[in-house]
Structure formats: C-alpha cells, structure tokens
C-alpha positions, 0 to 999 in steps of 0.5 A: 179429560174433564176440566173445571176452572175456578178463579180465586182471590183478588187477582182471580188466579185460575185454579183448575180441577182436571180428571178422568177418574173422579177419585184421582183429580189433579188440582192446579194452582190453588191460589186462594179461597181454600175453603171454597175449593174444598167445598167445590171438590166435595160438592162434585164428589171429586177427590184430589190425588195431587197438587201442581203449582205452575210457579211460586207466586203468592196468588197461585199457592195461597190455598195449597195447605187447605188442600193438603189439610183436607186431603192428608198425604197429597203430594204438592209439585213445584219447581225447585227453582221457586221453592225457596222464595215461594214459602218465604215472607217476601212472597206476600202482599195485602190479603195474601199472608205467607204460605207455609211450606207443605209437608208433602212438597216434592221438588224432584221433578224437572223439565221433561219429566212426566207425572201420571195418575188417574188416567192422566199424564203430563210432561213438565215443560220448564218455561222460565221468564215470569219466575225462574221456576215457571213451568207448563204441563202438557197433556199430550194425549188430551191436547191440553196445555196448562200454562200458569203465568207464562202464556195468556190469551192475547198476552204473556206473563210479566217479567219485571218481578224479581227473578223475571227475565224477558230473554227467558220468557221469549225462549219459553214462548218460542218453545210453546209455539212448537206445540200443535195448533189444536192444543187447548191452552188453560192459562193462569189468569183469564180465559182459555185459548188455543196455540193456533189462536195465540199464533194469530192474535197474540203479539208476544207469541208471533215468530 
C-alpha cells in the first residue's frame, strides 16, 4: 500500500491518499485546501475512487465537495451517526464555512462492514468518543489502521465537544488495543505511529 499524508487547514488535519492502483485512490478526511488536494492528486497522476470520512467535524470534511466536483460520482462514506450535524451550520468555525451535504454521501456502511476497491480492503471499526459516529478503518492485509481523531501518537481525541464521551472513548481505545502490535497507525492529526508504540508510551492507551 502507498500512503501519502497531507496536513490541511489551520488545524492541520491529516488528509490521506492510499492506493495500490493509481486509478483507484482512497481519499481520507479532505478537511480543507481542496484546490491544493486536487492539484496534488493530478500532479501525482492519481485518480480517487472514494472518500472516507472518519467523523463529521469541520476540519475533516471541509474540502469534500471540491473532491466530488473534480471527480463526479465519487462516493463519500460517513457514519450515519455524524451525518446530521456534519452538514449543518453548527459545524463551523472561523475559516471553515459550513460544508454542504455531498450528493454522493453514503451512510449505509456500519461497524464491521468492509469496503473494497482498487486492491485495497478496509473493515470499519466504530469507535465513538470524540463524536458519536467516529470510526477507524482497518486495512488488515496491509497492517494499517486509520484512526482519525480517536487515537493520536501519545494521546487521543478530545471528548468535551458536543456528542463526546470519555466512557465511549475508553471502550474504543480498548478495542484498538486488541489489534496486532505491528499495525501502523495513521492519525487524524500529527505523526503516524504503531499499536506497539502507543501501548508503551501513550497514557490513554495502556491497560
């Protein structure tokens, strides 16, 4: 699997490009700087086939419609639990205007379901805590986990926003601890890490 990470916007949310086939690229969390993301895809001769949203916060969805406009018909996957607030006026802040609901939004996939395209396959792991609809994407064959704002290198997502829950976050982190130690972890902000590294150094991720 090829992975490229591009921090976007004032909050530097990580947008990921993942691919085996350059004509079947997965775009995760296009949070801002949509024109720059489209230019990056075209410069690298990559064509996205789907967009994954780990959760509905403004800094992770803000450029989704630029991707959809540049690549018409591309499906956008988001948990149904976050879909209502994600595209409402309450989900905005300075520098991040409201995001319109994409015409190709698909909320039908849930916990345990598998998405497959372009030689990649990911299982959806519902991991509430940061938002009710937070989820991670586990590419078991590639030993890769995309965590959004559930798990960070040395930390975890905040639970004091509306819809957040520390109890649910604790259960979600416990679930991720069951994954193999050599799983590479790509986070919603900051550097990548591994499950083993977080077990050793992350105070929120210890038993």
